[in-house]
C-alpha positions as CSV (number, residue, x, y, z in Angstrom):
1,M,169.3,262.8,208.0
2,L,172.0,262.9,205.2
3,S,171.9,259.1,204.8
4,G,168.2,259.3,204.1
5,F,168.7,262.1,201.5
6,R,171.5,260.0,199.9
7,A,169.2,257.0,199.8
8,F,166.6,259.1,198.1
9,L,169.0,260.4,195.5
10,F,170.4,257.0,194.6
11,R,167.1,255.3,194.3
12,G,166.7,253.9,190.8
13,N,163.8,256.0,189.6
14,V,165.3,259.3,190.8
15,V,168.6,258.7,188.9
16,D,166.6,257.4,185.9
17,L,164.5,260.6,185.9
18,A,167.6,262.8,186.1
19,V,169.2,261.0,183.2
20,A,165.9,261.3,181.2
21,V,165.7,265.0,181.8
22,V,169.3,265.6,180.7
23,I,168.9,263.4,177.6
24,G,165.5,265.0,176.8
25,G,167.0,268.4,177.0
26,A,169.8,267.5,174.7
27,F,167.4,265.7,172.3
28,G,165.2,268.7,172.3
29,A,168.1,270.9,171.2
30,V,168.9,268.5,168.4
31,V,165.3,268.4,167.2
32,T,165.0,272.2,167.4
33,A,168.2,272.6,165.4
34,F,166.9,270.1,162.9
35,V,163.7,272.0,162.4
36,K,165.3,275.5,162.5
37,D,168.3,274.7,160.3
38,L,167.0,272.1,157.9
39,I,163.2,272.0,157.7
40,T,162.5,275.7,157.9
41,P,165.0,276.6,155.1
42,I,163.4,273.9,152.9
43,I,159.9,275.5,153.5
44,A,161.4,279.0,152.9
45,A,162.8,277.8,149.5
46,L,159.5,276.4,148.5
47,V,157.0,279.1,149.6
48,G,159.1,282.1,150.6
49,K,160.4,283.3,154.0
50,P,158.3,281.6,156.7
51,D,158.6,284.4,159.3
52,F,155.4,285.9,160.7
53,A,157.1,288.1,163.3
54,G,155.9,291.3,161.6
55,L,152.2,290.4,161.7
56,A,150.3,292.5,164.3
57,F,147.2,294.5,164.8
58,T,146.1,297.2,167.2
59,V,142.8,297.5,169.1
60,N,142.2,300.6,171.2
61,G,146.0,301.2,171.5
62,S,146.8,297.6,172.5
63,R,149.1,295.9,170.0
64,F,148.5,292.2,169.4
65,L,151.6,290.4,168.1
66,I,149.9,287.5,166.4
67,G,153.1,286.9,164.3
68,D,155.1,285.7,167.3
69,F,152.2,283.3,168.2
70,L,152.1,282.0,164.6
71,N,155.9,281.5,164.6
72,A,155.6,279.5,167.8
73,L,152.7,277.5,166.4
74,V,154.5,276.6,163.2
75,S,157.6,275.7,165.1
76,F,155.7,273.5,167.4
77,V,154.0,271.7,164.5
78,L,157.3,271.2,162.7
79,V,159.0,269.9,165.9
80,A,156.1,267.5,166.6
81,A,156.2,266.3,162.9
82,A,159.9,265.8,163.1
83,I,159.7,263.8,166.3
84,Y,156.8,261.7,165.0
85,F,158.3,260.9,161.6
86,F,162.0,260.5,162.7
87,V,161.6,259.0,166.2
88,V,158.1,257.5,166.8
89,V,157.5,255.8,163.5
90,P,161.0,254.2,163.3
91,M,160.7,253.1,167.0
92,Q,157.3,251.5,166.3
93,R,158.8,249.7,163.2
94,L,161.7,248.4,165.3
95,T,159.4,247.2,168.0
96,E,157.1,245.6,165.5
97,L,160.1,243.8,163.8
98,R,161.4,242.7,167.2
99,T,158.0,241.4,168.3
100,R,157.5,239.6,165.1
101,S,160.9,237.9,165.2
102,D,160.4,236.9,168.8
103,A,157.1,235.1,168.0
104,V,157.6,231.3,168.2
105,P,155.2,229.4,166.0
106,E,152.9,226.9,167.8
107,V,154.0,223.4,167.2
108,K,153.2,219.9,168.5
109,P,154.7,216.5,168.0
110,C,153.0,213.9,165.8
111,P,151.8,211.1,168.2
112,Y,152.8,208.4,165.7
113,C,156.3,209.4,164.4
114,L,157.1,212.2,166.9
115,E,157.9,214.6,164.0
116,I,157.3,218.3,164.9
117,V,154.3,219.7,163.0
118,P,152.4,223.0,163.2
119,A,149.8,223.0,165.9
120,A,147.0,223.7,163.4
121,A,148.0,220.8,161.2
122,T,145.5,218.0,160.6
123,R,147.9,215.6,158.9
124,C,151.6,214.8,159.7
125,K,154.0,216.0,157.0
126,A,156.4,213.0,157.6
127,C,154.1,210.0,158.1
128,T,150.9,211.5,156.7
129,S,148.9,210.2,159.8
130,Q,145.7,211.9,160.5
131,L,146.1,214.1,163.6
132,G,143.4,215.3,166.0
133,S,141.7,218.6,165.3
134,A,143.6,221.6,166.3
């Protein structure tokens, strides 16, 4: 029974998931601190203190704290924007650059002089022989 449990724990995807959760939690703390300590003070400097905690209204004796909801909503939007602009966009750019640099141009040998020419070429750059259509 314990050997089966040990085999389950040490399967690749379980360990990978555990590492992802730990890294995700740490990364979430970094992004939250970035938004709370850097982005929010910049907004506060531009438009005033961005804290809606005091906003509330009462209906039939029930108090609705819409300010807390607005704070959570603004925080979510700022965190999502920070993740998009500082993680997603740079990763897309890196992937695009890597994919572009990995692309090998299509080439073919000239049947007359064996010079390497682009696959779409209709004339050899070395011997100027007419090549077949691409």
